[in-house]
C-alpha positions as CSV (number, residue, x, y, z in Angstrom):
1,M,105.3,141.1,112.6
2,K,104.5,137.5,111.4
3,Q,101.5,136.0,113.0
4,V,102.0,132.7,114.8
5,D,99.3,130.1,115.1
6,F,99.9,129.0,118.7
7,M,97.1,126.3,118.4
8,S,98.9,124.4,115.7
9,H,100.4,120.9,116.2
10,E,103.7,121.8,114.5
11,L,104.8,124.7,116.6
12,N,108.4,125.7,117.1
13,V,108.7,128.6,119.6
14,P,110.3,128.9,123.0
15,E,107.9,127.5,125.7
16,L,109.6,125.8,128.7
17,T,112.8,127.9,128.8
18,F,115.7,128.3,131.2
19,R,115.2,132.0,131.4
20,G,111.5,131.5,132.0
21,M,112.2,129.1,134.8
22,L,114.6,131.5,136.5
23,L,112.1,134.3,136.3
24,G,109.4,131.9,137.6
25,M,111.7,131.1,140.6
26,L,112.0,134.8,141.5
27,I,108.3,135.5,141.2
28,T,107.6,132.3,143.1
29,A,109.7,133.4,146.1
30,I,107.9,136.8,146.2
31,F,104.4,135.5,145.9
32,T,105.0,132.6,148.3
33,A,106.2,135.0,151.0
34,S,103.2,137.3,150.3
35,N,100.7,134.5,150.5
36,V,102.2,133.0,153.7
37,Y,102.0,136.4,155.4
38,L,98.4,137.1,154.2
39,G,97.2,133.6,155.1
40,L,98.7,133.7,158.6
41,K,97.2,137.2,159.2
42,V,93.7,136.8,157.9
43,G,93.2,133.2,156.8
44,L,93.1,134.0,153.1
45,T,95.5,133.5,150.2
46,F,95.3,135.1,146.7
47,S,95.7,133.6,143.3
48,S,99.0,134.9,141.8
49,S,98.4,133.8,138.2
50,I,97.3,137.2,136.8
51,P,100.0,139.4,138.5
52,A,102.7,136.7,137.6
53,A,101.6,136.8,134.0
54,V,101.8,140.5,133.7
55,I,105.2,140.7,135.4
56,S,106.5,138.0,133.1
57,M,105.2,139.8,130.0
58,A,106.8,143.0,131.1
59,I,110.2,141.4,131.8
60,L,110.5,138.9,128.9
61,K,109.5,141.5,126.3
62,I,113.2,142.4,126.2
63,Y,113.7,139.2,124.3
64,S,112.6,139.3,120.6
65,D,111.5,135.6,120.7
66,S,109.4,135.7,123.8
67,N,105.8,134.7,123.3
68,V,102.5,133.9,125.0
69,L,103.4,130.3,125.7
70,E,106.7,131.2,127.5
71,N,104.8,133.8,129.6
72,N,102.2,131.2,130.4
73,M,104.9,128.8,131.7
74,V,106.2,131.5,134.0
75,Q,102.7,132.2,135.5
76,T,102.1,128.5,135.8
77,Q,105.2,128.0,137.9
78,A,104.7,131.1,140.0
79,S,101.0,130.4,140.7
80,A,101.6,126.8,141.8
81,A,104.2,127.9,144.4
82,G,102.0,130.8,145.6
83,T,99.1,128.5,146.1
84,L,101.2,125.9,148.0
85,S,101.5,128.4,150.8
86,A,98.0,127.2,151.9
87,V,99.8,124.7,154.0
88,I,100.0,127.5,156.6
89,F,96.3,126.8,157.2
90,I,97.3,123.9,159.4
91,I,101.1,123.5,160.0
92,P,101.4,126.3,162.6
93,G,99.3,124.1,164.9
94,L,102.5,122.2,165.6
95,L,103.8,125.3,167.4
96,M,100.5,126.1,168.9
97,I,100.5,122.8,170.8
98,G,104.1,123.2,171.8
99,Y,105.4,120.2,169.8
100,W,107.7,122.3,167.6
101,Q,109.6,125.3,168.8
102,G,110.2,126.5,165.3
103,F,109.5,125.1,161.8
104,A,111.7,122.1,161.0
105,F,113.1,123.0,157.6
106,W,113.5,119.6,155.9
107,Q,110.2,118.2,157.2
108,T,108.3,121.4,156.2
109,L,109.9,121.3,152.8
110,M,109.1,117.7,152.2
111,I,105.5,118.1,153.3
112,C,105.1,120.9,150.8
113,A,107.1,119.4,148.0
114,C,105.5,115.9,148.2
115,G,102.0,117.1,148.9
116,G,102.2,119.7,146.1
117,S,103.6,117.2,143.6
118,L,100.8,114.8,144.4
119,G,98.4,117.6,143.7
120,V,99.9,118.0,140.3
121,L,100.0,114.3,139.7
122,F,96.3,113.7,140.7
123,T,95.1,116.5,138.3
124,I,96.7,114.9,135.3
125,P,93.9,112.3,134.7
126,L,91.3,115.0,135.4
127,R,92.5,117.5,132.7
128,R,90.6,116.0,129.7
129,A,87.3,115.6,131.6
130,M,87.3,118.9,133.5
131,I,88.9,121.2,130.9
132,V,88.8,119.8,127.3
133,N,85.4,118.0,127.6
134,S,83.8,120.4,130.1
135,D,82.1,123.8,130.1
136,L,83.4,124.7,133.5
137,P,84.2,128.4,133.4
138,Y,87.5,128.5,135.4
139,P,87.2,132.3,135.9
140,E,90.7,133.0,137.0
141,G,92.2,130.7,134.3
142,L,90.1,132.5,131.7
143,A,91.2,135.9,133.0
144,A,94.8,135.0,133.0
145,A,94.5,133.6,129.4
146,E,92.9,136.9,128.2
147,I,95.6,139.0,129.8
148,L,98.3,136.8,128.2
149,K,96.8,137.0,124.8
150,V,96.3,140.8,124.9
151,G,99.7,141.4,126.4
152,S,101.4,139.2,123.8
153,G,99.5,140.6,120.9
154,D,99.4,143.8,119.0
155,A,98.1,146.0,121.8
156,A,101.4,147.7,122.5
157,G,100.3,149.4,125.7
158,A,98.7,146.3,127.3
159,K,101.7,145.1,129.1
160,D,102.7,148.6,130.4
161,N,99.2,149.4,131.5
162,G,99.0,146.1,133.4
163,I,102.3,146.7,135.1
164,K,101.2,150.3,136.0
165,D,98.0,149.0,137.6
166,I,99.8,146.3,139.7
167,M,102.6,148.7,140.7
168,S,100.3,151.6,141.6
169,G,98.1,149.3,143.7
170,G,101.1,147.7,145.3
171,I,102.7,151.1,146.2
172,V,99.5,152.5,147.6
173,A,98.8,149.4,149.7
174,A,102.4,149.2,150.9
175,I,102.4,152.8,152.1
176,I,99.1,152.3,153.9
177,A,100.4,149.1,155.6
178,L,103.6,150.9,156.6
179,C,101.6,153.8,158.2
180,A,99.2,151.4,159.9
181,D,101.3,148.5,161.1
182,G,104.7,150.2,161.1
183,F,104.3,153.8,162.1
184,H,101.0,153.2,163.9
185,L,99.6,156.4,162.5
186,L,96.5,154.6,161.0
187,S,94.2,152.0,162.6
188,S,93.8,148.8,160.8
189,A,90.4,148.1,162.2
190,V,87.7,149.6,164.6
191,H,85.1,147.9,166.7
192,Y,81.9,149.4,168.1
193,W,80.7,147.2,170.9
194,F,77.1,147.5,172.2
195,T,75.0,145.8,174.8
196,F,71.2,145.3,175.4
197,G,70.7,143.8,178.8
198,K,72.8,140.7,178.7
199,I,73.1,140.7,174.9
200,T,76.5,141.8,173.6
201,S,77.7,142.1,170.0
202,Q,79.7,144.5,167.8
203,L,79.7,146.5,164.6
204,P,83.2,146.0,163.1
205,L,85.1,147.6,160.3
206,G,88.5,146.6,158.9
207,F,90.7,148.8,156.7
208,S,92.9,146.3,155.0
209,S,93.8,147.3,151.4
210,A,94.6,143.6,150.6
211,L,91.2,142.4,151.6
212,L,89.5,145.2,149.7
213,G,91.3,143.9,146.6
214,A,90.5,140.3,147.4
215,G,86.8,141.2,147.9
216,Y,86.8,142.8,144.4
217,L,88.1,139.5,143.0
218,I,85.8,137.1,144.7
219,G,82.6,138.7,143.4
220,I,79.2,139.6,144.8
221,A,77.9,136.1,145.4
222,S,80.7,135.1,147.7
223,G,80.6,138.6,149.3
224,M,76.9,138.4,150.1
225,A,77.4,134.8,151.4
226,M,80.1,136.0,153.7
227,L,77.9,138.9,154.8
228,T,75.2,136.3,155.6
229,G,77.6,134.4,157.7
230,T,78.8,137.5,159.5
231,I,75.2,138.5,160.3
232,L,74.4,135.0,161.5
233,A,77.5,135.0,163.8
234,W,77.3,138.5,165.2
235,G,73.6,139.2,164.8
236,V,72.2,135.9,165.9
237,F,74.6,133.4,167.5
238,V,76.8,135.7,169.6
239,P,73.9,137.8,170.9
240,Y,71.9,134.7,171.8
241,L,74.8,132.9,173.6
242,T,75.9,136.0,175.5
243,S,72.3,136.3,176.8
244,V,72.2,132.7,178.1
245,M,75.8,132.3,179.3
246,T,77.6,134.0,182.2
247,P,80.9,135.8,181.9
248,A,83.9,135.0,184.1
249,A,84.4,137.2,187.2
250,G,85.8,140.6,186.1
251,Q,85.5,139.8,182.4
252,S,84.3,142.8,180.3
253,A,81.3,142.4,178.0
254,S,83.4,142.8,174.8
255,A,86.0,140.2,176.0
256,F,83.1,137.8,176.9
257,A,81.5,138.2,173.5
258,Q,84.8,137.7,171.8
259,A,85.5,134.5,173.8
260,V,82.0,133.2,173.0
261,W,82.6,133.7,169.3
262,A,86.1,132.1,169.4
263,Q,85.2,129.1,171.6
264,K,81.6,128.3,170.4
265,V,80.5,130.2,167.3
266,R,83.6,129.3,165.3
267,L,82.8,125.6,165.8
268,I,79.4,126.3,164.2
269,G,81.3,127.8,161.3
270,A,83.5,124.6,161.2
271,G,80.4,122.4,161.0
272,T,78.9,124.6,158.2
273,I,82.2,124.5,156.2
274,G,82.5,120.7,156.7
275,I,79.1,119.8,155.5
276,A,79.4,122.2,152.5
277,A,82.7,120.5,151.6
278,I,81.1,117.1,151.8
279,W,78.2,118.3,149.7
280,T,80.7,119.5,147.1
281,L,82.4,116.0,147.0
282,I,79.0,114.3,146.6
283,T,78.1,116.5,143.6
284,L,81.4,115.7,142.0
285,L,81.4,111.9,142.1
286,K,79.9,111.3,138.7
287,P,82.1,113.8,136.8
288,I,85.2,112.6,138.6
289,I,84.5,108.9,137.8
290,D,83.7,109.9,134.1
291,G,86.9,111.9,133.8
292,M,89.1,109.1,135.2
293,R,87.5,106.6,132.9
294,I,88.1,108.8,129.8
295,S,91.7,109.5,130.9
296,L,92.5,105.9,131.5
297,Q,91.1,104.9,128.2
298,A,93.2,107.6,126.5
299,M,96.4,106.4,128.2
300,S,95.8,102.7,127.6
301,S,96.9,103.0,124.0
302,A,100.6,102.3,123.5
303,D,100.9,104.9,120.8
304,T,98.7,107.5,122.4
305,G,101.5,110.1,122.6
306,K,102.2,109.8,118.9
307,S,98.6,110.1,117.7
308,L,97.5,112.9,120.0
309,H,97.7,116.6,119.1
310,R,100.5,118.6,120.8
311,M,97.9,120.4,123.0
312,D,96.5,117.1,124.3
313,T,99.7,115.3,125.5
314,D,100.1,114.8,129.2
315,L,103.1,113.3,130.9
316,S,103.2,109.6,130.0
317,P,101.8,106.9,132.3
318,K,105.4,105.6,132.8
319,T,106.7,109.0,133.9
320,T,103.7,109.6,136.2
321,A,104.2,106.1,137.8
322,I,107.9,106.9,138.4
323,I,107.1,110.3,139.9
324,L,104.4,108.7,142.1
325,G,106.9,106.1,143.4
326,V,109.5,108.8,144.2
327,I,106.8,110.9,146.1
328,V,105.6,107.9,148.1
329,I,109.2,107.1,149.1
330,G,109.7,110.7,150.1
331,L,106.6,110.7,152.2
332,L,107.6,107.5,153.9
333,G,110.9,109.0,154.8
334,T,109.3,112.3,156.0
335,F,106.7,110.5,158.2
336,Y,109.4,108.2,159.6
337,S,111.7,111.1,160.6
338,F,108.7,112.9,162.3
339,I,107.4,109.8,164.1
340,A,110.8,108.4,165.1
341,D,111.3,111.4,167.4
342,A,108.4,110.0,169.6
343,N,110.6,107.0,170.6
344,L,107.8,104.5,170.0
345,S,108.4,100.8,169.4
346,A,109.5,99.8,165.9
347,G,106.2,98.1,165.2
348,A,104.1,101.1,166.3
349,T,106.4,103.5,164.4
350,W,105.9,101.8,161.1
351,I,102.1,101.3,161.7
352,F,101.8,105.1,162.1
353,V,104.1,105.8,159.1
354,I,102.1,103.6,156.7
355,A,98.8,104.9,158.1
356,G,99.9,108.5,157.7
357,V,101.1,108.0,154.1
358,A,98.0,106.0,153.2
359,V,95.6,108.6,154.6
360,S,97.5,111.4,152.9
361,V,97.5,109.7,149.5
362,C,94.0,108.2,149.5
363,M,92.2,111.3,150.9
364,G,94.5,113.5,148.8
365,F,93.3,111.9,145.6
366,F,89.7,112.4,146.6
367,V,90.1,116.1,147.6
368,A,92.2,116.8,144.5
369,A,89.2,116.1,142.3
370,A,86.8,118.0,144.5
371,C,89.0,121.1,144.7
372,G,89.8,121.1,141.0
373,Y,86.1,120.9,140.1
374,M,85.2,123.7,142.6
375,A,88.0,125.9,141.2
376,G,86.3,125.4,137.8
377,L,83.0,126.5,139.1
378,I,83.8,129.5,141.2
379,G,87.6,130.2,141.0
380,T,90.6,129.3,143.1
381,S,90.1,132.1,145.7
382,A,86.7,130.8,146.7
383,S,87.4,127.1,146.7
384,P,87.0,125.0,149.9
385,I,90.5,124.6,151.1
386,S,89.5,125.4,154.7
387,G,86.6,123.0,154.6
388,I,88.9,120.3,153.2
389,G,91.4,121.0,156.0
390,I,88.7,120.6,158.6
391,L,87.6,117.2,157.1
392,G,91.3,116.2,156.9
393,I,92.0,117.0,160.6
394,I,88.9,115.1,161.7
395,I,89.7,112.0,159.6
396,S,93.4,112.1,160.5
397,S,92.7,112.5,164.2
398,L,90.2,109.6,164.2
399,V,92.7,107.3,162.4
400,V,95.5,108.3,164.9
401,L,93.1,107.9,167.8
402,G,92.2,104.4,166.7
403,I,95.8,103.2,166.2
404,G,97.0,105.1,169.3
405,S,94.4,103.4,171.5
406,A,95.5,100.0,170.2
407,V,99.2,100.6,171.0
408,S,98.5,102.3,174.4
409,L,99.8,105.7,173.1
410,F,97.6,107.7,175.4
411,D,98.9,106.4,178.7
412,T,101.2,109.5,178.9
413,E,100.7,113.2,178.2
414,I,103.6,113.2,175.8
415,G,101.9,110.4,173.8
416,T,98.7,112.5,173.5
417,K,100.7,115.5,172.4
418,F,102.4,113.4,169.8
419,A,99.0,112.1,168.5
420,I,97.7,115.6,168.0
421,A,101.0,116.6,166.3
422,L,100.8,113.6,163.9
423,A,97.2,114.4,163.0
424,I,98.3,118.0,162.2
425,F,101.3,116.7,160.2
426,T,99.2,114.3,158.1
427,T,96.6,117.0,157.4
428,S,99.4,119.3,156.2
429,V,100.1,116.9,153.4
430,I,96.3,116.7,152.5
431,V,96.0,120.5,152.5
432,S,99.0,120.8,150.2
433,I,97.5,118.3,147.8
434,A,94.1,120.1,147.9
435,A,95.6,123.6,147.4
436,I,97.8,122.6,144.4
437,S,95.0,120.6,142.6
438,N,92.8,123.6,143.2
439,D,95.2,125.9,141.3
440,N,96.6,123.5,138.7
441,L,93.4,123.0,136.7
442,Q,93.1,126.8,136.5
443,D,96.6,126.9,135.0
444,L,95.9,124.1,132.6
445,K,92.7,125.9,131.5
446,T,94.8,129.0,130.8
447,G,97.3,126.8,128.8
448,Y,94.4,125.2,126.9
449,L,93.1,128.6,125.9
450,V,96.5,130.0,124.7
451,G,97.8,126.9,123.0
452,A,100.2,125.4,125.6
453,T,101.6,121.9,125.7
454,P,100.1,120.2,128.8
455,W,103.1,118.0,129.7
456,K,105.4,121.0,129.6
457,Q,102.9,122.9,131.9
458,Q,102.9,119.9,134.2
459,V,106.7,120.0,134.4
460,A,106.5,123.7,135.3
461,L,103.9,122.9,138.0
462,F,106.2,120.4,139.6
463,L,109.1,122.9,139.5
464,G,106.8,125.6,141.1
465,C,105.9,123.2,143.9
466,I,109.6,122.4,144.7
467,I,110.8,126.0,144.6
468,G,107.9,127.1,146.7
469,A,108.6,124.4,149.2
470,F,112.1,125.7,149.7
471,A,110.7,129.2,150.4
472,I,107.9,128.4,152.8
473,A,109.8,127.2,155.9
474,P,112.2,130.2,156.1
475,V,109.3,132.7,155.7
476,L,107.3,130.8,158.3
477,N,110.1,131.0,160.8
478,L,110.7,134.7,160.0
479,L,107.1,135.6,160.6
480,Y,106.9,133.5,163.8
481,E,109.9,135.2,165.3
482,A,108.6,138.7,164.3
483,Y,104.9,138.4,165.3
484,G,104.2,135.0,166.9
485,F,100.9,133.1,166.5
486,V,97.9,132.9,168.7
487,G,98.9,130.7,171.6
488,A,102.5,130.4,170.4
489,M,104.7,133.4,171.2
490,P,108.5,132.9,170.8
491,R,109.3,135.5,173.5
492,A,107.7,136.9,176.6
493,G,106.4,140.5,176.5
494,M,105.6,140.5,172.7
495,D,103.0,143.0,171.3
496,E,99.8,140.9,171.3
497,S,98.1,143.3,169.0
498,Q,100.5,142.3,166.2
499,V,100.2,138.6,166.6
500,L,99.3,136.6,163.5
501,S,95.9,135.0,164.1
502,A,96.4,132.0,161.7
503,P,92.6,131.4,162.0
504,Q,92.4,128.1,160.2
505,A,95.4,126.6,162.0
506,T,93.9,127.7,165.3
507,L,90.5,126.2,164.5
508,M,91.9,122.9,163.3
509,T,94.3,122.6,166.3
510,T,91.3,123.2,168.5
511,I,89.3,120.4,166.8
512,A,92.3,118.0,167.0
513,K,92.7,118.7,170.7
514,G,89.0,118.2,171.3
515,I,89.0,114.8,169.6
516,F,91.9,113.4,171.5
517,S,90.8,114.8,174.9
518,H,87.2,113.7,174.2
519,N,85.9,117.1,175.2
520,L,85.3,118.6,171.8
521,D,81.8,120.2,171.9
522,W,80.3,118.3,169.0
523,N,76.9,120.0,169.7
524,Y,78.1,123.3,168.1
525,I,79.7,121.5,165.2
526,L,76.5,119.4,164.6
527,F,74.5,122.6,164.9
528,G,76.8,124.1,162.3
529,V,76.1,121.1,160.1
530,G,72.4,121.8,160.4
531,V,73.0,125.4,159.5
532,G,75.0,124.2,156.5
533,V,72.2,121.9,155.3
534,V,69.7,124.8,155.4
535,I,72.1,127.0,153.4
536,I,72.7,124.2,150.9
537,I,68.9,123.9,150.4
538,V,68.5,127.7,150.1
539,D,71.4,127.8,147.5
540,L,69.7,125.0,145.5
541,L,66.4,126.8,145.5
542,L,68.0,130.0,144.4
543,K,69.8,128.3,141.5
544,K,66.7,126.5,140.5
545,N,64.6,129.6,140.3
546,S,67.2,132.0,138.9
547,A,70.5,131.7,137.1
548,R,71.6,135.0,138.6
549,Y,71.4,134.2,142.4
550,C,73.1,131.8,144.6
551,L,74.4,131.5,148.2
552,P,77.7,129.6,148.3
553,P,77.5,127.5,151.5
554,L,81.3,127.5,152.0
555,A,81.4,131.3,151.9
556,V,78.6,131.4,154.5
557,G,80.7,129.1,156.8
558,M,83.8,131.3,156.3
559,G,81.6,134.3,157.3
560,I,80.7,132.7,160.5
561,Y,84.2,131.8,161.7
562,L,86.5,134.4,160.2
563,P,87.1,137.5,162.4
564,P,84.6,140.2,161.3
565,T,87.1,143.0,160.8
566,L,88.7,140.8,158.1
567,E,85.3,140.1,156.5
568,M,84.0,143.7,156.2
569,P,86.6,144.9,153.6
570,L,86.1,141.7,151.7
571,I,82.3,142.4,151.6
572,I,82.9,146.0,150.7
573,G,85.2,145.0,147.9
574,A,82.7,142.5,146.5
575,V,79.8,145.1,146.6
576,M,82.1,147.7,145.0
577,S,82.9,145.2,142.2
578,Y,79.2,144.6,141.6
579,L,78.3,148.3,141.5
580,V,81.2,149.2,139.3
581,Y,80.4,146.4,136.9
582,R,76.8,147.6,136.7
583,Y,77.9,151.2,136.1
584,L,80.4,150.1,133.4
585,R,77.8,148.0,131.6
586,K,75.1,150.7,131.7
587,R,77.6,153.3,130.4
588,A,78.8,151.0,127.6
589,E,75.3,150.2,126.5
590,Q,74.6,154.0,126.1
591,R,77.9,154.9,124.4
592,S,78.9,151.9,122.3
593,P,76.1,149.2,122.3
594,Q,78.0,147.2,119.7
595,N,81.1,146.7,122.0
596,V,79.5,146.4,125.4
597,E,81.4,143.2,126.5
598,E,84.7,144.5,125.2
599,D,84.5,147.9,126.9
600,V,83.4,146.4,130.2
601,E,86.1,143.7,130.1
602,V,88.9,146.3,129.3
603,C,87.8,148.5,132.3
604,N,87.3,145.6,134.6
605,R,90.7,144.1,133.7
606,H,92.3,147.3,135.2
607,G,90.3,146.7,138.3
608,V,91.5,143.1,138.6
609,L,95.2,144.1,138.2
610,F,94.9,147.0,140.6
611,A,93.2,144.7,143.2
612,S,96.0,142.2,142.7
613,G,98.5,145.0,143.3
614,L,96.8,145.9,146.6
615,I,97.1,142.3,147.8
616,V,100.7,142.0,146.8
617,G,101.8,145.4,148.1
618,E,100.3,144.9,151.6
619,S,101.6,141.4,151.9
620,L,105.1,142.2,150.8
621,M,105.2,145.2,153.2
622,G,104.2,142.8,156.0
623,V,107.1,140.5,155.1
624,L,109.5,143.5,155.0
625,M,108.4,144.7,158.4
626,A,108.8,141.2,159.7
627,I,112.4,141.3,158.7
628,I,112.9,144.7,160.4
629,I,111.2,143.5,163.6
630,V,113.4,140.3,163.7
631,F,116.6,142.4,163.4
632,S,115.3,144.8,166.1
633,V,114.3,142.1,168.6
634,T,117.5,140.1,168.1
635,S,119.6,143.2,168.7
636,G,117.7,144.0,171.9
637,G,115.2,146.5,170.4
638,S,111.4,146.6,170.6
639,D,108.7,144.7,168.7
640,S,107.5,148.0,167.2
641,P,110.8,149.6,165.9
642,L,109.1,151.8,163.4
643,A,106.3,153.1,165.7
644,I,105.9,156.9,165.7
645,A,102.6,157.3,167.6
646,G,101.8,155.9,171.0
647,K,98.6,154.3,172.3
648,D,97.1,157.7,173.2
649,F,97.0,158.4,169.5
650,G,94.5,155.6,169.1
651,P,91.2,157.6,168.6
652,T,92.9,159.8,166.0
653,A,94.4,156.8,164.3
654,D,90.9,155.3,164.0
655,W,89.5,158.4,162.2
656,L,92.6,158.6,160.0
657,G,92.3,154.9,159.1
658,L,88.7,155.3,158.2
659,G,89.5,158.4,156.0
660,V,92.3,156.7,154.2
661,F,90.2,153.6,153.6
662,I,87.4,155.7,152.1
663,A,90.0,157.6,149.9
664,L,91.3,154.2,148.7
665,I,87.9,153.0,147.7
666,A,87.4,156.3,145.7
667,L,90.8,155.9,144.1
668,F,90.0,152.3,143.2
669,I,86.7,153.2,141.6
670,Y,88.2,156.1,139.7
671,R,91.0,154.0,138.2
672,V,88.4,151.5,136.9
673,V,85.7,153.8,135.5
674,S,88.2,156.3,134.0
675,V,89.7,153.7,131.7
676,K,86.9,154.4,129.2
677,S,88.9,157.2,127.6
678,E,91.6,154.7,126.7
679,T,89.2,152.5,124.7
680,N,87.6,155.2,122.6
């Protein structure tokens, strides 16, 4: 087979193709649905770049002219849409406050499409500075590039092995999820509550396959940081507060501790995440300014596009200006349609419209640079989208509060509810921008490594945002009708154990309510800021004294405010990844010291793909069960139509859940370490 130099300027192979775009649309719908479900359930989303790349290679290999660049375009499109689902970190708040009774299709679509497209647009001037002229690692972008190159090269089994890993992980996770959440034969989590005098806390353990896989991907540093946050929350803050506060009459010790964590400790976590995000922005000011200066200089030449190499050509300034104009017009129309429902005066309506668009665009540009740089440092999955959302809801709320006070908006309860809703609506655009910029630079790094044409990737990114935007609102409505959200149940008598926690949306809605009612307990947030400052100092000292150790402040904040049963499988997955990596490296040094890095990478790649399969399998089964539940409820059936076991089966289900989880860990480790025989 003739070798093709994909790095050459004069390259003539299919890259941005119609068949690739169609495949990208299909994968987009699947991964968007998966990410929406996972994000609403546990507050986390996963990067879909690697599984999308493997699926693309497996399907497009039926065409003789398919190649690495075409596969890269498919994963670029699919990963952009999957990441856009991060909007669920905030937009369910509109239902939680009772402003919406369901997700308005066109307004939700326009938030996602306009916000995501701005995220693409804002990363264009950052590409040269943060990818071409930078040594930022972009771990997930690098991993996707390696998989694309191996799968499109001479290693005939690479594509099939990758598909097998993803499929096997997906099938295992889907079966476990069906037995746990569908048949109720397995528990999804257990809690051991204990008290010492007035002190109450818990030892939790979650059995989520998806989170075990996500933990494997985030790595030991983020895992240990989350463990630190969990220990602070449940080993320090909750025990102390339960010892000095008094429970309500008749309230059990466990319910009291849970309420203390939800109402007090999570605000500490919010403060920690907020200051960590601000610190990130401060550290990025110089590289952002330098990157913009370089890009503007490059674009200032009239003949830039003619003189640049194919791999260094972005969308032209004229094209980007036209797209920006279309997006701003779209945002103006979207904000107007949302604000017009409040029946304000024409003057007040347009003040709010212009303010909403201005806050979205201006803050969006700032967070795009921050999130893109953070993704380059530690990867998409660990980037500060939650922290950005918290900053966004605070700034949006304060802007709306200032304007609302000037136009007497808060004279009525309806006006106050509208103000909270508008702050959430504005923040939804900011989060969409942050999420996409967070992912796009990873994709552009992948393209840079495999020889892609940047402007074609940017077109694929825009397409991914628009397709994903069409998918998000229907999936959100489906999951809402099937499970409900905390504080927003579509029907009376629903199974509260199945409710989607939507942790970030709950937290941000609480913050917005507190700002407008002037009763937000700023003391806990400020204390969290202090905790964050201490963590930042510790992290700086660790990095200064050793290149191996760090304590990511954002991950510590997440550890404080995420439910502990969700964090434990993440932490276990991270520790498992670390121990497996050490074992693989030690074995490779003994058996083939000349190929240590190669052998370790081959084995670890199987682990990455199997972990991705676990995430996708559990998430898709959650969506499938949501469809079944909706059909059952609408036809007069129960909220648990697949349940085989009753509540009295609970203790047995706990032990079965633990046993299956341990077996899954053993299977995971075996699949990774047994790959050695394939590389001999």
